[in-house]
N, C-alpha and C positions, 0 to 999 in steps of 0.2 A: 504494500500500500504506500502511495506517495501522498503526503498531505500538502496542501497548498499547490496542487498541480495545475491549477488554472491561472496561476500568477506568472510573472515574468520568467524567473529561473525555473520554477516548477514545470512550466509547460515544455521547456526544452528538455528537461530530465524525463518527463513522461514520454515525449516523442521518441527520445533515444531508446528508452527501455522497451517501448511497444514495438518499435521497428527492428531493433537489434536482438531482442530476446522473445521471439514468438512463442516460446515454451512457457513464458511467464504470463500469469493473469495479472495485469496491472490495474489496480483500483486507485482512481484519482479521487481523493476526498478533499473537498473545498467548500468553504462557507459562502463563496462568491460575495465577499465584501467588495468595496468600491474598486479594488485593484484586481479582483478575480474576473477573468474574461474567457469564457468558453470559445469565443471566436479564435483564440490563440491555438486551438486544437481541432479546428474544423477538418484538417487533412487526415486525422486519425480517428475521428469520433465513431466511425463505423467498423473499425478493426475488430476482429473476433476476440482478441486478447485484451481489450480495453473496456473498462466500465467507469462511468462517472457517478459519484455519490455526493449529493449536496448535504453536507453536515458540518457542524461546528465543533472544533476540538474542545470547546467549553462544555459540550453536552456529553456527559459520561455515558448516559444510556444509549445515545446514538452511536458512540464509539463501540460499545460492547456489541450492539446489534450488527455493525459492519464487520467486526472481527469474527462473529459467529457465522453470519451469512456467507462471507467470502473466505472463511478459514485463513485469515491473514497470518502469514508466516514471517514477514519482515516488514519493517517500516523505514521509509526515507522521509524524514520530517523537515519540511520546508515551510510549513504554515507559520506565518508571523506578520505582525505589523512591522513595517520596515523603514518608514520615512521619518528622518530625524526631526524635521520641522513639525510634523504632526505630533510627534511625541512631546515636544515642548508645549504645545497647545493643549494636548489631552493625554497626559501620562498614564492615566488609569486604563485606557484602552490597551496600552502596551503591557501593563501589568497583567491584565486579564488574559489576553491572547498568548503572549510570549512566555509568561511564567505559569499561570494556572492552567492554561491550555496544554502546555508541555507536560506538566505534572499529571493531568488527566490522561494524557496519551501514555505516559510511562506506567501509570497505575493499571490501565487497561491491558497493556502489553504484559506487565508482570502477572496479572491475574490469568490471562488467557494462555500464556506460555509456561505456566508454573510447572507443568509436567516435565519439561526438559528445556531449560534456557539455551542449552548449547546448540539447539537446532534453529535458533532464531537470531536475527540481528536488528538492532535499533540504531539507526544512523541519524544523527542530529546535525543539521547544517547551520552554522553560525557565521559571525562576522569578525573582521579584524578590528572593528571599533571597540570591542571589549578590552583591548589592550591600552586604550587611551591615546596619548599623543607622543610623537617622537620629535627629537630635535632635528638639526640639520643633517645628522649622520645616524647610522645604525638601522637595524631592521627588527621587526617583530619575529620572534621564533616561537616554537611551541612551548618554550619554557618562560616566555615573557610573563611577568606578573600582570594580573588584570587591574585595570585602572579606568573604568568607564566614566565618561564625562557628561553623557546626556541620558534622559530617561530611556531612550531607545537602547543605547548600548548597555545601560544598567539592567534592563529587562532581559536582554540576550545573555549577558554575563550570568545572571541568576539562572536562566534556563540551562546554560552550559553546566553550571555547578550541580544542578539537580540531576542531569543526565549522568554525570560522572559519579554522583553520590549513589544513584540506583545501581550502577555497576559495582561499586565497592560494597554497598550494604546488602543488596539482594542478588548480586551476581548476574544481573541482566547483561546480555552481551551487547555493549554499546560501542560506538565509535563516533568521534566528533571531528568536524572540519570547520575551519575559520577562513573565510575568503575575503579578498579585496573587492573594490567597487566593480560591479558587473556592468556591461553595456552590450547592446545588440538588438536584434529584432524583437518585437512584441513588448518592449519596455514601456511601462505606463508613463505618460508624458508629464509627470510631476518631477521626475529625476532630471539631472542636468542635461545630458546629451539629447534625449528625445524632446525635452522641453525646448531646448535651444534650436533644434532642427525645425520644430513646428513654428517657433517664433520667427525664425529667419524666413521660412516659407511665406509667412503672413505679415512680414515687416514689423514685427513687434519688438519691444526692447529685450535685451539679453541681460538680466540682472545678475551681476557678479558680486558676491559677498566681499566686504572689506577691501583689501588691497589686491585681491585676486591671486595671492601667492600661496594659498593653501595647496598642499601637495597630496596627491592620491596615487595609489597603484591601481591600474585599470586592467580588468580581465574580461576577455571576450566571452559572452555567455555560453557559446557552444563549447569552448574550451573548458569552462567550468562544469558543464554537463559531462564531458568525458572524464574529468577529474573525479566527479561524484561516482561515475561508473567504476573507476579504478578503486576508489576507497571502499565502495560497497562490496566489491567482489574480492579484493586483495588486501584491504586494510586489516591491521592487527587489532583484535578486540581490546578495548580499554585505551587505545592510542588516540592522539590528536594529530591532524594533518593541516598545515597551513597551505592554502591554495592562492597563489598570486600570479600576476602576469609578468613579473620581472620588468615593470613598465611604469615608472614614475613620471607624473606630469603635474606641473603647477596648473591650477585651474585656468588662469588667464592665458597660458600658452596653449592649453587644450582648446579653449574657446576660439582663439585666433586661428588655430589649425582648422577647426570646424568651420569657421567663417570662410576661410580660403577654399576649402573643398566644396562648400555649398555654393559659393560664387561660381566656381568652375562648372559644377553640375547643373546649375540653374541658368548658366549663360549670362551671368551678371558681371559687371566691371569689377576688377580687383579692388578690394577694400570696401565694397558696398555694404556687406554684412557687418564688418567691424564697426561701422558707424552706429550700429544698434546697441553696442556694449554700453551698459549703464552700471556704474558702481553703486551698490546699495549698502545700507547699514548692516554690519555683521550680525550673525545670529548668536544667541547666548551659547556658551560652552563649545565653541567651534574649535575642534582639534586642528592643530597646525599641519601635521604631516603624518601620514600612514605609509608604511612600506613593509611588505611581507618578504621574509626569506622562505621561499618555497623549495629549498634544497632537500628537505626530508622526503616530500612526496616524489620528487624527481629521482632521488637515489633509491628509495625503498620500493616505489611502485612504477617507476619508469615513465611518469607523466611529465609533460612540459607543454607550454602553450604552442599552438600550431600556426598562429598568425602574429605579425607585428601589429602594433597599435594602429599604424597608418593603414594597413590592410583591413583590419577589423572595422575601423571607423568608416573607411570608404564603403565597405560592404553594408554597414549599418545604414549609412545615408542612402545608398541605393535601394535598400529594402523599404525605408520609409517613403521615398519618392515613388516607389512602385506600388505602395500599399496605402495610398491616400484615403481610400474608403475605410480601412481599418482605423486610421488615425482620426478621421472625421467621426466615426462611430464613438470613439473614446471621448473626444472633446465635446461632442453633443450629448453624450450619455446614452445613445441608442444601444450600445453594446449590452447594457443591463437587461434588455428585453430578450436577449438571445436564448437564455435558459428557458424562459417561459415558452418561446416559440418552438424550440427544438426538443425540449426534454419533458414538457409537462405531461405528455401522454406515454412516456417510457416507464 
């Protein structure tokens, strides 16, 4: 079972598992909150080894029913509230979903798999933001102490600790990964890259926080999906794997590259999109720099990114320009009617 499989990263993971492992019965459990979009999975929704279940990980009874009905053997847990700005406005939403929801899922797995935990795996996907902020040098490793600075990262840090605690206390077979910033197709346009692509298309301002020199490591979402595949199948129980793109960019440099590529692809004069850059007041608790050392997963599991950032960003732009209907459904809210129209009678 994959939780949060209608979201951005989740939809890529679901698609990979459905297509590459026809022997698996893949159950996609998602509450379809604002960022859950079943249009992300239109290409596989009729595959014989795929099932969608609308349910919330806060609903323990619903989780038990799904475990029983589909004889769930393993969990890849991606369901989460993930937008930092939203966590600052409404932190309790993040407490409920990211902490209590994760514990509900752990409790259900513990109960249903009690006969023999060794036959089951609980894989929890997390973020590099749990580590806090770096200076000008250095990298996050799997041994870096947690130092969350926002309600979002604090909620994810707590969920990570619960997963590890259930392994130590109850011997649930768990594995955890912490990833850097993802980008790519199907990304909900509240995040930087899809937001700015949409704004450039429509000639709207490009709001850059502070001085624009906040640094992030960027990971192409399809590469993240293959990393999750590797960790799920080959990762050592009880271990943590950091997944990064070996790819640091200051926000302002990323935005200028995005503007350059968009001008080229839209046939606009060089520098046109850069004129839309607008510096705005910084957000509270904004971490200065994230950078992941992904050496462990590379050496232990043989995983590494398949594309450079420039390649991945160009492919991402091409996807959005070729899928304006998807983007318009998101920005208009029409995507929220997809479940009712396609699944109400299933």
